[in-house]
N, C-alpha and C positions, 0 to 999 in steps of 0.2 A: 160218462156215457151221455150221448145225446138223448134228450127227452122225446124229441120228434124225429121221425125218418122221412126223407123225401120220397114220394111215389111219382112225382110228375112235375112238369113245367108247363104253364099255360104258353102255347106258342102263338095262337091267334083266335080270332073269333070264327064262328062257323055259322053263317046265315045271320038272319036278323033277329031271332027269337031268344038270344041270350046263351046260345050254346057256344062251347069253347073247344079247340083243338089242343089236346093235351099230349106232349111228348112224354111217354112213360119212362121213369127212371128206376122202375121196378124190373126184376128179371121175369115177372109174370103179369103182363098187362091185362090178362083175363081176370085178375083179381079185382079190377074195377066193377065187375059185374056184381060182386058181393059186397063191396064197400058202401057203406051208408053215409058216412061222414068223413070230411077232411077238413084240414085247417089251411086257409089261404094266407100265406106269409107275404104281406106287402112290403116288408122291409121296416115299416114303422109299427105295425100292429099285426096280430094274428087274428083272423076272422073265421070262426066256425061256419062251415057250409055243409048243407044237406044235398047229397046227390039224388036227383029225381030220376035220371035216365042216362043210359050209357049205350053207345054205339061204337063200332070199330071201322076205321078208314085207313087204309095202307098201314104205315107204322104208328099212326096217331089213334088216341081214344077221344071220342067225341063225347063230352060231358055236358049235362044239362043240370043246372043247380036249382033247387026249390027257391022260388022267390025272385029269380032273375029271368025276367021275360023279355028283355029289350037289350039290343046290341050295345046301347050307350051305357047300361048298368055294369057291363063286364069288360068292355074295351080297355079300360083303364088298368086292367090286371094282366095285360099281356107280358110275358116274361117272368111272372111271379111263379113261386114255388107252391106246390100242393104237398102238404105233410099229413102224416098220420101219427097217432101216439104209438108208443111201443106195444100197448095193449092190443091196438088194431092191426100191428104189422103182421105180415105172414110169419108163421112159425118157421123156425130153423131146423134143418136136418142136422145130423151129426157132421162135424167138421164144416159147417156153414157158418157164416158171420156176416153181420151188417157192415157194409162198407164204412159207414160212418164211425163205427166202433174200432176199425182197423187204422184209419188215418191218424197219424201222430205216434204210433207205436214205436218203441225203442226196438231195434232189430239186433240180435246177437248172433254171432256164429259160435262155433266150437272154440274159437280163440278169444272171444270176448265181444264187447260192443262194436257193432259194425256201422249203424246209422239209423235213420228215422224213416218210417214208411210215409211217403208223402202223397201217393196216388195209387188207384187201382185201375188197370186197363182191362176192360172186358173184351176178350177176344172170342172166336167161335169155339175153340177147344177148351181152353181154361183161362182163368184170369191170370194176369201178370201184375206182380207188386212192384211198384217204383220206389226204390230206396235211395235216399239221399245220404251218401257216405263221405265223410270228411277226406278219406284217403283215396277213394276210387271215383268219386263224383257220383252221377247218377247210374244206379245198377238196376237192371231189369231182372227179377226172379220170378220164374213161373210158379204158380200156386199149385203145386203137384206134391204128392206125399214124399217123393225123393228129396224135395227141396225144404219144405215147410215141416219142421219137426215138432214144433209145439206153438200154440197161441194161447195167451193168457189175456183175455179181455179185461178182467179186474186189475191186474197189474200193468196193463198196457205194454206188454212185451211179447215178442216173438223170436223164436229160435229157428235159425235156417241153417242148411247145409248148402254151401256154394259148389255147384257142379263145376267141373273143368270147363273153361271157356266163358263163364258168366261175368268175370272181371279181367 
């Protein structure tokens, strides 16, 4: 399992006082209001950052980091990810999973091994799991109780029922 979970990506600067526009990759952008610390993943290093202020603008979260007061100090981090530790992640409800834990799972049907989960598409109604199957290519499986029978994060396995028409 991943140690860190992504909550957003810095898309651009906002103004000249060191604020950034963050595209939230969490399903609850309002959680930035209570988030105190994040980790900035530069690709080469991970820098702990303290959040000083949060505002919302359209689909973005405007974030001000403590100690960053100039556009020049933050501009180099455009396109970089903001992470949180699992301890700071939003708690999960029953039958909810972090996407990072699902990617790479071996998917089984009633007939045996089917493929590997390679992506999760978030739609308005429910998520859709993209499974790479050797026999059928890319198969889209809706994340509904009729299709997803069991998910075991520890063993990295998922058991699915393929409804008629999915393959």
